[in-house]
VMD Tcl script that draws the C-alpha trace (Angstrom):
set ca {
  {-125.36 -146.06 -52.12}
  {-125.48 -146.28 -48.36}
  {-127.71 -144.07 -46.26}
  {-127.50 -143.54 -42.55}
  {-130.39 -144.45 -40.29}
  {-131.03 -140.74 -39.75}
  {-131.30 -140.14 -43.50}
  {-133.70 -143.06 -43.89}
  {-135.80 -141.80 -40.98}
  {-135.98 -138.37 -42.60}
  {-137.15 -139.97 -45.85}
  {-139.91 -141.79 -43.98}
  {-140.97 -138.51 -42.36}
  {-141.13 -136.80 -45.76}
  {-143.44 -139.62 -46.89}
  {-145.54 -138.97 -43.76}
  {-144.55 -142.34 -42.31}
  {-143.69 -140.95 -38.88}
  {-144.37 -144.16 -36.93}
  {-142.06 -146.10 -39.22}
  {-139.36 -143.44 -38.84}
  {-139.63 -143.54 -35.06}
  {-139.55 -147.34 -34.86}
  {-136.75 -147.90 -37.36}
  {-133.89 -148.01 -34.85}
  {-135.67 -150.64 -32.75}
  {-136.46 -152.77 -35.79}
  {-132.85 -152.59 -37.00}
  {-131.52 -153.49 -33.55}
  {-133.87 -156.48 -33.32}
  {-132.92 -157.65 -36.81}
  {-129.25 -157.49 -35.95}
  {-129.68 -159.35 -32.64}
  {-131.69 -162.13 -34.25}
  {-129.64 -162.27 -37.47}
  {-132.73 -161.86 -39.61}
  {-132.52 -162.50 -43.32}
  {-133.59 -159.78 -45.74}
  {-137.00 -161.44 -46.12}
  {-137.51 -161.76 -42.36}
  {-136.65 -158.10 -41.97}
  {-139.27 -156.92 -44.47}
  {-141.94 -159.16 -42.97}
  {-141.47 -157.53 -39.58}
}
mol new
graphics top color blue
foreach p $ca { graphics top sphere $p radius 0.5 }
foreach p [lrange $ca 0 end-1] q [lrange $ca 1 end] { graphics top cylinder $p $q radius 0.2 }
display resetview
């Protein structure tokens, strides 16, 4: 199952995690630029 960033953001909003939803795109961009591993991503 693959969700779009928008779908994931909406899920965060439903969980009342608005700040996480709003910052998700920036975190994903940074992870891609720095080639983070899965573990590095979740520690961010």
